[in-house]
C-alpha positions in Angstrom: 122.2 -151.8 -84.7 123.7 -154.4 -87.1 124.3 -153.8 -90.8 121.2 -155.8 -91.7 119.0 -153.9 -89.2 120.2 -150.6 -90.7 119.6 -151.8 -94.3 116.1 -153.2 -93.5 115.2 -150.1 -91.5 116.2 -146.5 -92.1 118.3 -147.1 -95.3 115.6 -148.7 -97.4 112.8 -146.6 -96.0 114.5 -143.3 -96.5 115.7 -144.4 -100.0 112.0 -145.1 -100.9 111.0 -141.7 -99.6 113.7 -140.0 -101.7 112.7 -142.1 -104.7 109.0 -141.2 -104.5 109.6 -137.5 -103.6 112.3 -137.0 -106.2 110.4 -138.7 -109.0 107.2 -136.7 -108.3 109.2 -133.5 -108.1 110.9 -134.1 -111.5 107.6 -135.2 -113.2 105.9 -132.1 -111.9 108.8 -130.0 -113.1 108.0 -131.2 -116.6 104.2 -131.1 -116.4 104.0 -127.5 -115.2 106.4 -126.1 -117.8 104.8 -123.2 -119.6 104.0 -123.9 -123.3 103.5 -121.5 -126.0 100.3 -121.3 -128.0 99.9 -123.9 -130.7 100.1 -121.7 -133.8 99.7 -124.6 -136.3 97.2 -127.3 -136.6 98.1 -131.0 -137.3 97.9 -131.9 -141.0 95.0 -134.3 -140.3 92.1 -134.6 -137.8 93.9 -137.3 -135.9 97.2 -135.6 -135.4 97.1 -135.5 -131.7 96.0 -139.1 -131.4 98.9 -140.2 -133.7 101.3 -138.1 -131.7 100.5 -139.9 -128.4 100.4 -143.2 -130.3 104.2 -142.9 -130.9 104.7 -143.7 -127.2 104.0 -147.3 -128.2 104.6 -147.4 -132.0 108.2 -146.3 -131.5 109.0 -149.0 -129.0 110.9 -150.8 -131.8 113.3 -149.1 -134.3 112.1 -148.3 -137.8 112.9 -150.8 -140.5 115.8 -148.7 -141.8 117.6 -148.9 -138.5 116.7 -152.4 -137.5 120.0 -154.0 -138.6 122.3 -151.4 -137.2 120.5 -151.3 -133.8 119.6 -155.0 -133.4 122.2 -155.9 -130.8 121.5 -152.8 -128.7 117.7 -153.3 -129.0 117.6 -157.0 -128.2 120.0 -156.7 -125.2 118.1 -153.7 -123.9 114.8 -155.4 -124.0 116.3 -158.6 -122.5 117.7 -156.6 -119.6 114.6 -154.6 -118.9 112.2 -157.5 -119.1 114.5 -159.8 -117.0 115.0 -157.2 -114.4 111.3 -156.5 -114.1 110.7 -160.2 -113.6 113.4 -160.3 -110.9 111.9 -157.3 -109.1 108.3 -158.5 -109.0 108.8 -162.3 -109.3 111.3 -163.3 -106.6 109.6 -164.4 -103.4 111.6 -162.2 -101.0 110.8 -159.2 -103.3 107.1 -160.1 -103.3 107.2 -160.3 -99.5 108.8 -156.8 -99.4 106.2 -155.4 -101.7 103.5 -157.0 -99.6 104.9 -155.3 -96.5 104.5 -151.9 -98.2 101.3 -152.3 -100.1 99.6 -155.5 -98.9 99.5 -156.8 -102.5 100.9 -160.3 -103.1 101.0 -163.0 -105.9 102.7 -166.3 -106.5 106.5 -166.2 -106.9 108.9 -167.9 -109.2 110.7 -171.1 -108.2 114.2 -170.3 -106.8 115.9 -171.9 -109.9 113.9 -169.8 -112.3 114.5 -166.6 -110.3 118.3 -167.2 -110.3 118.2 -168.0 -114.1 116.4 -164.7 -114.8 118.7 -162.8 -112.6 121.7 -164.2 -114.4 120.1 -163.3 -117.8 119.5 -159.7 -116.5 123.1 -159.4 -115.4 124.7 -160.8 -118.5 122.6 -158.6 -120.8 123.5 -155.6 -118.7 127.2 -156.5 -119.0 126.7 -156.9 -122.8 125.3 -153.4 -123.0 128.2 -152.0 -121.0 130.7 -153.8 -123.2 129.2 -152.3 -126.3 129.2 -148.8 -124.8 132.9 -149.2 -123.8 134.0 -150.5 -127.2 132.1 -147.9 -129.2 132.7 -144.6 -127.3 132.2 -142.4 -130.3 128.6 -143.8 -130.7 127.5 -143.3 -127.1 129.6 -140.3 -125.9 129.3 -141.7 -122.3 130.0 -139.6 -119.2 131.0 -140.8 -115.7 127.3 -140.5 -114.8 126.4 -143.2 -117.4 128.9 -145.6 -116.0 128.0 -144.9 -112.4 124.3 -145.5 -113.3 125.3 -148.9 -114.7 127.2 -149.7 -111.6 124.3 -148.7 -109.4 121.9 -150.9 -111.4 124.3 -153.9 -111.5 125.0 -153.9 -107.8 121.6 -155.2 -106.6 121.8 -158.0 -109.2 125.3 -159.0 -108.3 124.7 -158.9 -104.5 121.4 -160.6 -104.9 122.9 -163.5 -106.7 125.8 -163.7 -104.3 123.3 -163.7 -101.3 121.3 -166.5 -102.8 124.4 -168.6 -103.6 126.0 -167.9 -100.2 129.1 -166.4 -101.8 131.2 -163.9 -99.9 130.6 -162.8 -96.3 128.1 -164.5 -94.1 124.5 -164.5 -95.2 123.2 -161.7 -93.0 126.0 -159.4 -94.1 125.5 -160.2 -97.7 121.8 -159.6 -97.4 122.4 -156.3 -95.8 124.7 -155.3 -98.6 122.1 -156.3 -101.1 119.4 -154.2 -99.5 121.8 -151.3 -99.2 122.6 -151.6 -102.9 118.9 -151.5 -103.7 118.5 -148.4 -101.4 121.3 -146.7 -103.3 119.5 -147.4 -106.6 116.2 -146.0 -105.2 117.9 -142.8 -103.9 119.9 -142.3 -107.1 117.1 -143.0 -109.5 115.3 -139.6 -109.6 118.5 -137.7 -110.2 120.0 -139.7 -113.0 119.3 -140.9 -116.5 117.4 -143.8 -115.0 114.5 -141.4 -115.0 114.1 -142.5 -118.7 111.8 -145.1 -117.2 109.3 -142.1 -117.0 110.8 -139.6 -119.5 110.3 -141.9 -122.5 106.5 -141.3 -122.4 106.9 -137.5 -122.6 109.7 -137.5 -125.1 108.0 -139.9 -127.6 104.7 -138.1 -127.3 106.3 -134.7 -127.9 108.1 -136.0 -130.9 104.9 -137.6 -132.2 103.0 -134.4 -131.8 105.7 -132.4 -133.6 105.8 -134.9 -136.5 102.0 -134.8 -136.7 102.1 -131.1 -137.3 104.4 -131.6 -140.2 102.4 -134.3 -141.8 104.9 -137.0 -141.1 103.6 -140.6 -141.3 103.7 -141.9 -137.7 
């Protein structure tokens, strides 16, 4: 079995199984947590609705914090949007998704895909640079930096594969798929779970604020 065969076969398939099972397990762990009785009612009749509304209304910082967080917010949104476009917009990725689900859609031109991939990587590096230069603000641990490395690896290897940089194409493609497999397997057990957690955390904060009469 070659490196590419291993990457396309057991590596990516088992990583997807770990990703799905781990994510479901952690989500169930939150959903089945016991909760005490609600001993206080929201200050208004729409308190619960407003609480859940914060999932979307707090997607951008409040006005008081806009200036201080502008760099972080813009770079984070740029990275997340560009990465999503790369994941679902590149033709090879669409073909992979089609092999799993049967769903398909038109892909981006190669040049556009490469441009978006570069934007995603540059914005990620900009976020890492800010974290490194302001350690007192972020209080990062080794897990944070490892997560950045795991996220950056598929972008770097994908761009290298397309540009035919490094080892021969088959080897580079195998490394790219293996880096994606590592990302899938690591995802449920890292802070990358914020892709799901943000819904619960914002809703919980909104409900707590609604009980206190805070304008949300």
